[in-house]
N, C-alpha and C positions, 0 to 999 in steps of 0.2 A: 363376389358372387360368381359361382360357376355357371357358365353359359350352357344351356341344354336345348334340345329340340323343343321342349315344352316352352321354354322362355321365348324362343323365336316365334313360335306360333302365337303366344300370348300377345307379343308386340305387334303382330301382323294383323290381328283381327279384334274387333270390339265384340261386345255381347250381342250386338245387333247384326254381326257378321258383315259389317261394312269394312271394306279394305282400306287400310292406312299404310303409308310408307313406313318401312322399318325405322325405328328410332335410332339415332346415331349412337346412343348409349348401348343399345343391343349389339350394334356393330363393334363397338369398342370392347365389349365383354367377350365377343367372339375372338377378337384380336388378342385379348389378354389370355384367353385359354390357349390359343395357338402359340403365343409367345412362351408359355410354360410347358409346351409339348415338344419333346425331342424326336419322337418317332414319326417318320414320314407317313406311314400307313395311318397312324392316329390323326395326323393333320388332314389327310385326305378324307377321313371319316367325318371329322368335325365340319369341314367345308361342304361335303356332300349332303349333310343333314340340313344345312341352312339353305342351300340353293333352291330346292323345290318350293320353299315357302315364300320366295320373292316374286314380285311382279315383273313383267317385261321391262318396266322402267327402272326397277331397282337392280336387276341382275347385272347389267354391264357395269354399273357403278360399284356394286359390292365386289365384283371380281377384280376390277382395276384397283380399287382401294386396297384390297387384301394383298395385292402384289406390290403395293407401295407406289402406285401410279395414279395419275388423275386423267390423263389423256390416252387415247389409243396409241399403240406403238408407232403407227404410221404418221401420227400427227406431229408437226414441228412446233406446236404451241408450247409455251412455257408459262408457268405461273408468275414468274418474275418477282418472287419473294425470297430474298437472301436472308441469311442468319441475322444480320443487323436489324433489318426491318421487323423481323419476327420478335427479336429481343425487345425492341422498342414498344411493340404492341403489347407484349406480355407485361412489361414494366407498367404501362398505363393501366391495364386491367387489374394487376396485382397491387397497384399503389406503391410502386417503388421505382428507383432510377434504373436505367438500362444497365449501368455498371454493376448494380447489385444482382440483376438477372444473370449477367455474364459470369459473375463470381459463383452464383448458384450452379450454373451449367458446368463451370470448370470443376466444381466439387463433385457433381454426379457423373460427369462424362457423357451425359445423355440429355439432349435438349427436351425430349419428350417427358422423361422422368422429372426433370427440373420444373417444367410447366405444371405437371401434376402436383408437385409439392407446393408450388407457389399459389396455385388456385385452391389449394386446401386450406389456406389461411382464412381466419374468421371474417376478414373484410370482404372476401370473395363472395360470401353468401348474398350480399346486397346486389350483385350483378346479374343474378339469374332472372331472365325475362320469360323465356318460353323454351320448350323442349326442341332440340334440333332433331330433324330426321335426316336419313341418309341422302335422299334426293335434294333436299334443301341445301345441305352442305355442298354437294356436288355443284348445284346451280350457282351458288355464291362463289365457289372457287373458279368456275368458268367465267363469271362476270369479272372477277379480279384479273384473270389472265387477259381479258379483252381490253382492259384499261390501257390507254396509250396517251402520249403527249407529255408536255412539260409538267403537268400537275398529277400525272398518273401515280407516282410513288406516294404522294400524300393521300390520294384516293384509295390506293391499295392498303396503306396503313390503317385508315379509318375502317375499311371493310374487314381487315383481320381483327381489329379491336372488337368489332361487333360480334364476329364469330366467337372469339375467345370469351367475350363478355357473357355469352349465353352458354358456354361450355362448363359442364361439371368437371372436376379434377381428372377423372379417368378419360373423359372425352378429350380433355386438353392434351393428355399424353399422346394420343394417336393423331389428333388433329395437327399438332405441331410437327410430328414425324411425317405425316402425309404432305404437309406444305413444303417440307424440306426434301421430300421424296426419298426418305430413308426410314422405312417402317420397322425394320429390325425384328421381324417375327419369323423369318426363315421360310417363307412360302415361295417356292420356286415355280417356274412355268410347268415343269413336269407334274408337280403335285396338283396344280390347278387343272391341268388337262385330265388327269385321272379322276379328280373330284367331279368334274363336269360329266365325264363318262358314267361314273357311278351314280350320280344324282339323277340323271335322266335316262339311265339304262340304254346307253348308246355305245357303239364300238369306239374304244379309245383311238383307234387308227383314223376313224372319221373325224374325231375331234382334233387330232394332231394335224390332219390335212387341212381342215378348215382354219386352224390357227396359223398355219403357214401361209395360206392364201390371203386371209383377211388381215393378219398382223394385229389382231385385236381380240384378246381372250374374252373380254367382256361381251362383245357382239356374238362370239361363238357360243357363249353360255346362253344367251337369249335364243339363238337358233336351235340349240340342243333341246331347249324346253319345248320347242315345236315338234321335235322328232327327228329321226335319222334322215328323212328325205330333205329336210331343210339344210342339213349339213352337206348332203351329197350335191346339192345345187349351188354350192359356194364356188365362186370364181374370183380370180384376181381382178381388181378394179383399177382402171386407169386413174392416175393421179392420187392413188392411195399406195405409196411405196411399201414393198415387202422387204423384210430383212434379207441381207445378202448371204449366199452360201459361202462357207469358210473352208479353209484348208488346215491340215495339221502337218507335222513333220513326218518324213518317211524317206525311203530310199528307192532308187530306180529298180534295183534288182528284186527287192521284195514285191514291188508292184507288178513287175513282169511275171515273177513266179506265181503270183496269185491270179492274175487276170489275163496273161498272154499279151494280146495287143492292147496298147494304151495310147492315149493322146498326150502329146507334150506341147506346151505353149510357153513363150517367154513370160517370165515374171518381171513386171515393170515396177520401177520405184516411183510410183505415182499415187493417185488417190482414187479410190473406187467411186463409181457413180452408177446411178440408175436413171435411165432416160425414158420418159413417158411422152408419147406423141399420139395425138388424135387430130387428123387433118393437118392444119397449119399451126395448131396450138400444141406447145410442148413445154415440159418442165424438167429440170435436172435436180436430182436429189443426191446428197452426200451419203457416205457410209453410215452416218448417224441419222439418216433419213430427213435431214434438213434440206429445205428448198434453197438451192444455191444458183438458181437460174440467173438472177440479176448479176452475180459476180462472174458468170461464165457465159455471157451472151455469145461470144465468139465460138465457143464449143457447141452451144445450142444450134447455131447456124450451120456448122459443119455436119452435125448429126441429122438435122432436118433435110439437108441436101443429099444425105446418103440413102434415103428410103422414101417412097411414096405411100407406105403402108402405116396403119395404126399399130404401134408396137410398144413393148417395154423391153429395153435392152440393158444388159449388164456389162460394164466395162471399167476402164481405168483411164484417167486423164494423166498424161505426162507432159512435162515441160521440155521444150526443145530450144536450144540456142546454138547457132553455128552447126546445125545438123547433128548435135550431140544431146543425149538426154541429160537434164539437169537434176540435181538432188531433190529429194522428196519435199524439203522445206520450201523450195521455189513454188511447187504446186500448192502447198498448203497456204502460202501467203495469198495466192489468188482466191482460194476458197474462202478465206477470212475477209477479203477486201470488200469494203462497202463504198469507198469513194475513189475517184480518179481511176476508174476502171479502164477507160480508153487508153490512158497513158500506160497502164500496166500491160495491156494487150500488145502495144507496140514494142515493149521491152523484151518480152519473152513469149514465144508462140506456145499455145496450149493445144495439144493434139489428143483426140479421143482414140482409144483402142477398144474395140468391141469384141467380147469373147463369148457372149451367150445371149439368148433371146427367151423371154419368159411369156410373152403374150403377142399374138399376131391376129389382127383384124377380128377381134371378138373372141378368139379362142385362147384358152389357157394352155401353156405348153410345158409347165413344170413337171408333169408326170411322164413326159416322153423321155426316152433315153438320150444321153448327150449326143450320140451320133445323129439322131433324127433332128434334135434341136439345131445342131450344126448345119444340117442340110437346109432347114428353114432359114437359118441366118444367112447362109451364102446365097440363097435364092431371093432374099428379101432386101438385103443391104448391099450396096455396091461399092462402098469405101470403108476404110478404117477397121477392117476385120483383122483380128490378131492371127498371125500365121500359126498353123497347126501341123504337127508331124505325127502320123499314126504309124506305130511300129511295135513289133515284139522283139526287136533286136536291141540289146542294151548298148551296143556300140553306136548305133544310129541315134539313140536318145542321148548318149553322152556327147556326141558331136553337136546336137541341138543345144545342149547345156553349155558347151564351150562357145558356141556361136552367140548365145545370149550374153555371156560374160564379156566376150570380145566387143560386143555392140554397146557395152556400158550398162546393161540391165542387171537386175538382182540375181537372176538364176532362171529356173523353169518351174512350171506347174505341171504335175502329172495328174491326168484325169481318167477315170474309168468310163469307157465308152457306153456301157449299159446303164449308167447311173442317172437317176432323175435329178432335177434341181431341188435341193432341200433348203428352203429359206431359213437362215439363222443357224443352220446345223454345221458343226465342225466334225465331220465324220472321216472315214477312210477313203472316200471316193475322190477327194481332191487332196493332193500331196504337194508340198512346196519343197524345192531343193535349192539350197543356198550355200555358198562357200563360207559365209561368215560364222562367227561364234553364234551359238544358239541364243535366241532372244525370246522373251515373254512379254506380252502386253498385260500390265498390272495396274491396279488402282492405287493412287496415292492417298493413304488414310492418316498419316501422321508425319511428324518431322521434328527436327531439332534446330535451334538457332546456331548459326555459324560462329566461328571465332576469328579474332584478328580483323583483317580487312573485310571479312565476310560476316561480321557480327550483326550487320543490319539486315541480313537476309537469312532464309533457312539454308542450312549447310548440308543436311542429310535428311533422308526421307524413308518412312516405313511404307512398304508396298505390299499389296495383298492380291490373291486370286479369289475366286468366288466358288461357293459350294451351296447349292440349294437356297439361293437368295441371300446368303450370308457372306461377308468378306472375311477371308482367312489370311492373317499376316504370313508373309513368306520370306521377307528379307528387308534389310536396311541398305540403302544405296547412297553412297557419298562421293563416288568418283565418276569421272566422265563429263562433268559440268565445266563449262567456261564461266567466267565471271558474268558475262552478258546473259548466259542462259539461266544462271541462278537469279538474276534480277527479273528476268521474264517469268520464271516460275513463281517468284515471290509475288509479283503483281497479280498472277492468276489465283494465288492461294490466300492472300492476306485477308480477304473478306470471307473466307470459308473456315476460319478457325472456330472449332467447337469447344475446345478445352485447352487449358494451359496448366502445366505442372512443372515449375522451374523453367528449364530450357526446352522442355518437350511440349509439343502441341499436337492436337488431333484435328483432322480436317473433315468437313462435310465431303463425302466422296463425290468427285466430279471429274477430276483430272486423271488421264491415263499416261503412264510412261511405258515406252519400250525399253526393256532392261536386258542387257547382255550378261552372260555368265559362262564360266568355264565348265561347270558340271553341277548336277543336283546332288544333294547329300541328305541322308536321313538325319533328322535333328529333333531333339526334344525341346529345343528353344522356342519353336513356333508351333502354334496349335495344330496346323495341318500335318505336322510330322516331317516336313521337308524344309530345306534351306538352300539358298543359292551360294555357290562358291565363287568368290571374286566377282560380285555383281557390279555392273557399271551402267550408268545412264547412257542410252543411245539417242533418244529423241522423244519429244512430246508427241503423243498421238491424239490430238484433239479432233481428228477425224473419227475417233472411236468413242463410244459411250461406255459406261461402267458395265452394261450388259454384254459388251463385246470382249471383256478381259478373259484371260485364261481361267479354266476351271481347275479345281483340285484334282478331279479325275484326270484331266489332261496332263497335269503335272505328274501324277502317279504313272501314267502311261509313258511319259518321257523318261522317267527314272527307270522304268522297266526296260525300255529300248536301250537306254544308256548301259544298264547292267548286262544286257544281252550282247551288246557290241563289245564290252570289255571282256566278257567270257570268250567270245569268238577270237579276239585278239590274242588272249593268253594261250589258246589252243594252237 
């Protein structure tokens, strides 16, 4: 059935004009239509027709779901349902063993399609109890996420069974995908932004700004329904972390040519943090917006002592031993640690480095230019501020770069003085300069079993960039791993296998690799049209989420810069 505006309206109202929540079936039909649509403008049109028909309760849920999410981006909540639990629940509802479910998924390569097929069996008709609506599904998923304790997995399993037992086959396709947070319909954040703007006739720039501040497209949609004034009144909220501004590759000379005076700061080999403080209450969030306060109480104490104001600060934690910076993995181990924290604090000192301020005593600062934010930072925080050099002289910036390397750091960051803070954006206002081989942060989506002594682990991996909500394969990586690292990767991926085909497997996307390469090549082998020459594993980036990986557009820009540099060299 093709989803139309009339269909949506029909599900939203009865003949008596009493408002009901959108049926989950109607949501899935919208997803089915979106999945079969390749044009971005057509996707925007489909979503924009649905949004005005939804109530304030439904809007946030619909928007998050259509983006393949359950929780707001700022939330660290997890559903806690892995593939194995889902497969067991499906098996129970469909009347078969979990192994048969896995075999079906391996055949289709898509857990959602497999669930749809299994629920289409004749035996499934006996399980229908009542129709699901959008808000009920959301409420039950929230309840699943909140289950904790020794018996929580059993309780989650029973809850998933109930949901699937009430699901029609098409509902099962998208319900399974939502639970795995892999919707596969290609709806990206930009499309949702433009759909909200079109649906409620508001400026897309207002929507974009609100999404940056709230870090929750669902809540932005609800506010847009109220009108532009509601969007204008959006501010950053303490203890609701926003996504961090990102940098791209570039050169010192290009930045000076374009902007004149620029700011240069050391680039540290640490882990990004966002520090929120109100009075004596403070929380620390990782790059993935996870609350890491408990693991880094020593860092919290240092940051609290550095300011008497209510603030949101952006910075990086580095590990120090014998007055020298330690490798990134030393920092990451502390972010991961849940036990023996005091012992870890004694072994290696963790030091915060602050380089930006987003909020000060009730005022949102992200729209201010960098130089004004820097002034606020220096007048508000008395310790741990990253040194900064402002100059239009390339030689002075080069000296800063050399000083960073001599001190054991990765390189430098170049920042545009007039630039606002753009949460989650990887634009031209922040540039990173490193001496190492170029690297990309990519999602691990597949692999192959190793050979010989590595036959018990995965020996190579398929990695992907992202494009409008879809993962695009870019390369296979088989070098750069130690035996210990391959064991670590295996432990992280063994429960995320979605499909098996001989020696090849596909994974539920969750893990990010930093991958080095010698150059980018145009290639018909991969869907995106590019491939990495001499790719090698650099490190696991579990401080980054799938949403943080490189985009196809970013890869294309890198290739263009690479070609430009080659031409300049030939001249």
